[in-house]
C-alpha positions in Angstrom: -2.8 -18.8 18.6 0.1 -16.3 18.6 3.3 -16.5 16.7 5.9 -14.2 18.4 9.6 -13.9 18.4 12.1 -11.4 19.9 13.8 -8.9 17.6 17.5 -8.6 17.4 20.3 -7.8 15.0 19.3 -5.3 12.3 16.1 -4.3 14.1 16.0 -2.0 17.1 15.7 -4.3 20.2 13.3 -1.8 21.8 10.7 -2.3 19.0 8.0 -4.9 19.5 6.0 -6.8 16.9 3.4 -9.6 17.0 1.7 -11.7 14.4 -1.7 -13.1 15.7 -3.4 -16.0 14.0 -7.1 -15.2 14.2 -10.0 -13.4 12.6 -9.4 -9.8 13.4 -12.7 -8.9 15.1 -12.3 -10.9 18.4 -8.8 -9.7 18.7 -9.7 -6.0 18.1 -12.4 -6.2 20.9 -9.6 -6.9 23.4 -7.4 -4.0 22.4 -7.5 -0.8 24.4 -8.8 2.5 23.0 -6.6 4.9 21.1 -3.6 2.5 20.8 -2.5 2.8 17.2 -1.2 5.9 15.3 -1.6 4.1 12.0 -3.9 1.3 10.8 -2.9 0.3 7.3 -4.3 -2.7 5.4 -5.8 -4.0 2.2 -9.0 -5.9 3.2 -10.3 -8.9 1.2 -12.0 -7.6 -1.9 -14.7 -10.3 -2.0 -13.4 -11.5 -5.4 -13.3 -15.2 -4.5 -9.6 -15.7 -3.5 -8.7 -18.9 -1.7 -9.0 -17.2 1.7 -12.5 -15.7 1.2 -16.0 -16.8 0.4 -17.6 -14.6 -2.2 -20.7 -12.8 -1.1 -23.1 -10.2 -2.5 -21.7 -6.7 -2.3 -24.2 -5.9 0.4 -23.3 -8.9 2.6 -19.6 -8.2 2.1 -19.8 -4.5 3.2 -22.1 -5.4 6.2 -19.4 -7.8 7.4 -16.8 -5.0 7.4 -18.9 -2.4 9.3 -18.3 -3.9 12.8 -14.6 -4.3 12.1 -14.3 -0.7 11.0 -16.2 0.4 14.1 -13.6 -1.4 16.3 -10.7 0.0 14.2 -11.9 3.6 14.8 -12.1 2.9 18.5 -8.5 1.6 18.7 -7.1 4.4 16.5 -5.4 7.2 18.4 -6.8 10.7 18.3 -3.8 11.8 16.2 -3.9 8.6 14.1 -4.6 7.7 10.5 -6.3 4.8 8.7 -5.0 3.9 5.2 -7.5 1.6 3.5 -6.2 0.2 0.2 -8.8 -1.3 -2.1 -9.5 -2.1 -5.7 -12.8 -3.2 -7.3 -15.4 -5.9 -6.8 -16.7 -7.3 -10.1 -19.9 -9.3 -10.4 -21.1 -10.6 -13.8 -19.0 -8.0 -15.6 -20.3 -5.1 -13.5 -17.6 -3.2 -11.6 -18.2 -1.8 -8.1 -15.5 0.6 -6.9 -14.9 -0.4 -3.3 -13.5 2.9 -2.2 -16.8 4.7 -2.9 -18.7 2.2 -0.7 -16.1 2.3 2.0 -16.0 6.1 2.1 -19.6 6.2 3.4 -18.8 3.7 6.2 -15.8 5.6 7.5 -17.7 8.9 7.4 -20.5 7.2 9.4 -17.9 6.8 12.2 -16.7 10.4 12.0 -13.4 10.0 10.2 -12.2 12.7 7.8 -10.8 11.9 4.3 -7.4 13.6 3.7 -6.5 12.0 0.4 -7.7 9.5 -2.1 -4.4 8.3 -3.3 -4.1 6.6 -6.7 -1.7 3.7 -6.7 -0.8 3.0 -10.4 1.0 -0.1 -11.5 2.0 -1.4 -14.9 1.0 -5.0 -14.8 -2.0 -7.1 -14.0 -4.7 -9.3 -15.5 -6.0 -8.3 -19.0 -9.7 -7.7 -19.3 -11.6 -8.7 -22.4 -14.9 -6.8 -22.2 -13.6 -3.6 -20.5 -10.3 -1.7 -20.2 -7.7 -3.5 -18.1 -7.5 -2.2 -14.5 -4.1 -0.7 -13.6 -4.7 1.2 -10.4 -6.1 0.9 -7.0 -6.9 3.5 -4.3 -5.7 4.2 -0.8 -8.3 6.1 1.3 -6.4 8.0 4.0 -8.6 9.0 6.9 -7.8 10.8 10.1 -9.6 10.7 13.4 -9.2 14.4 14.1 -7.7 17.6 12.6 -4.6 17.2 14.8 -2.9 14.3 13.1 0.7 13.1 12.5 2.0 14.2 9.1 5.7 14.1 8.5 5.9 15.3 5.0 9.6 15.9 5.1 10.2 12.1 5.4 8.8 11.5 1.9 9.5 14.6 -0.1 10.8 14.2 -3.7 13.3 16.5 -5.4 11.8 19.5 -7.0 11.7 19.6 -10.8 12.5 23.3 -10.7 14.5 24.0 -7.5 15.7 27.3 -8.9 12.3 28.9 -9.0 11.9 32.2 -7.1 9.1 34.4 -5.8 8.5 37.0 -8.5 6.6 39.5 -6.3 5.6 40.3 -2.7 7.8 40.5 0.4 9.8 37.3 -0.6 10.5 38.5 -4.1 13.7 37.0 -5.4 13.9 34.3 -2.7 13.6 30.6 -3.6 10.0 29.6 -3.7 10.4 25.9 -3.1 11.4 23.8 -0.1 15.1 22.9 0.2 14.1 19.4 1.3 12.1 18.8 -1.9 8.5 18.8 -3.1 5.3 17.2 -1.9 5.0 14.0 -3.9 1.2 14.4 -4.6 -1.6 11.9 -4.3 -0.8 9.9 -7.4 1.7 7.2 -6.6 2.7 6.1 -10.0 9.9 3.1 -7.7 11.7 5.4 -8.4 13.4 6.9 -11.4 10.0 8.3 -12.3 9.3 9.3 -8.7 12.3 11.5 -8.4 12.0 12.9 -12.0 8.3 13.2 -12.6 7.1 13.3 -9.0 4.8 10.3 -9.5 4.9 7.4 -7.1 5.1 4.4 -9.4 5.2 1.3 -7.2 5.0 -2.0 -9.0 2.6 -4.6 -7.7 4.0 -7.9 -6.4 3.8 -10.3 -9.3 5.8 -13.4 -10.3 9.2 -11.8 -10.8 9.0 -9.3 -8.0 11.8 -9.9 -5.4 9.2 -9.8 -2.5 6.8 -12.4 -4.1 5.5 -15.1 -1.7 2.6 -17.6 -1.9 0.1 -14.8 -1.1 -2.0 -13.9 -4.2 -2.6 -10.2 -3.3 0.6 -9.1 -1.6 1.3 -5.6 -0.3 4.6 -4.1 -1.7 6.7 -3.1 1.4 7.5 0.2 -0.3 3.8 1.2 -0.4 3.5 0.7 3.3 6.8 2.4 4.1 5.7 5.7 2.7 2.6 5.7 4.8 4.5 4.6 7.9 7.2 7.3 7.4 4.6 10.0 6.9 1.8 9.2 9.3 3.7 7.9 12.3 6.6 8.8 14.6 9.4 6.5 15.7 8.0 4.1 18.4 4.4 4.6 17.2 2.2 1.6 17.1 1.0 0.3 13.7 -1.8 -2.2 13.1 -2.6 -4.3 10.0 -5.9 -6.3 10.7 -5.6 -8.3 7.5 -1.8 -8.7 7.6 -1.3 -11.4 5.0 2.4 -12.2 4.8 3.5 -9.3 7.0 4.5 -6.5 4.6 3.0 -3.9 6.9 4.8 -5.4 9.9 8.2 -5.4 8.1 7.8 -1.9 6.8 7.0 -0.8 10.4 9.8 -2.5 12.4 12.3 -1.7 9.7 11.6 2.0 10.4 11.5 1.7 14.3 7.8 1.4 14.7 6.0 -1.1 16.9 3.5 -3.3 15.0 0.8 -5.9 15.3 -0.5 -8.0 12.4 -3.7 -10.1 12.6 -4.1 -12.8 9.9 -6.5 -15.8 10.0 -4.5 -18.0 7.6 -1.6 -19.7 9.6 0.2 -20.4 6.3 0.6 -16.7 5.7 1.6 -16.0 9.3 4.4 -18.5 9.0 5.6 -16.8 5.9 5.5 -13.5 7.7 7.6 -14.7 10.5 10.1 -16.2 8.1 10.3 -12.9 6.3 10.9 -11.0 9.5 13.6 -13.5 10.5 15.2 -12.9 7.1 15.0 -9.1 7.7 16.7 -9.5 11.0 19.6 -11.3 9.4 19.8 -9.0 6.4 18.6 -11.7 4.0 15.1 -10.5 3.1 14.7 -9.6 -0.5 13.1 -6.1 -0.7 12.7 -4.0 -3.7 14.9 -0.9 -3.0 12.9 2.3 -2.7 15.0 4.1 -5.3 15.2 1.3 -7.9 13.9 2.3 -11.4 11.1 0.3 -12.8 12.3 -2.1 -15.5 11.9 -0.9 -19.1 12.3 -3.4 -22.0 15.5 -2.6 -23.9 13.9 -3.6 -27.2 16.5 -6.4 -27.5 14.6 -8.7 -25.2 12.8 -11.4 -27.1 9.5 -10.8 -25.2 9.5 -7.1 -26.2 9.8 -7.8 -29.9 6.9 -8.1 -32.3 6.4 -11.8 -33.2 7.2 -12.6 -36.8 3.6 -13.9 -37.3 2.2 -10.5 -36.4 4.7 -8.7 -38.6 3.6 -10.9 -41.5 0.0 -10.3 -40.7 0.5 -6.6 -40.8 2.1 -6.9 -44.3 -0.9 -8.9 -45.5 -3.4 -6.3 -44.2 -1.5 -3.5 -45.9 -1.5 -5.3 -49.2 -5.3 -5.7 -49.1 -5.9 -1.9 -48.7 
């Protein structure tokens, strides 16, 4: 089954998109070689979400191998794969999925360019280990001749007035007038522009992009990869598209996109979000919006009276 609509209004009419309701493997087998300049996704983590059946770590990884083989085939020679993963946890033991996936991608000849750390401030609190507050994006390329538009995502330099102190360029500015490379830690964006960390909040209950999907991609996260690793009119693929954040980030920036998602509920949400984007109604967290910091006046940021009293009791006992 396919859900497809023409684009109009705020989206370039020459840009194509498609949401396909299906498991990704049978669809990938029908796609021609070297089609996509960017494949970006967050695969199921095998943690027992409503859309997955939890397996052993070995069974889970085996199920991904054939999919990855097809993804490498449909990736263009100048293309990139961005594979965003967290951890698989079984009986309290943590398995970092990026380490396991690295070996699979290397098996098919891809080259790792960055292991990007995506830091976020909120999530579930652990009780028998430290609470996890980051995930990783493995950025692989198919060749050494890959698309990389760094100027599209540069951040202002902290010290733009620095100059070369020796050599043939002595006295000349040593930085780039367009800004600095933002690094491989994406810790949106008051901190970005000031400390050069990419701090992108995950999509939780009060995030403006929140839908029914339990593990939703922030559009901003995808946009940075799209702007850097593709050109206008490139083709982008998300084989586990969820509610369409990758598709939205792509068509919003004049890229063609295909999303594959087996859950029809999520596909319908994706189409609704794209419709809202076309009409200027989609709620998107602005790329330059500072992350909320409690003022200290908010009730939830104040120490509960019970805790303050407990502290006094503890001090009196010493």
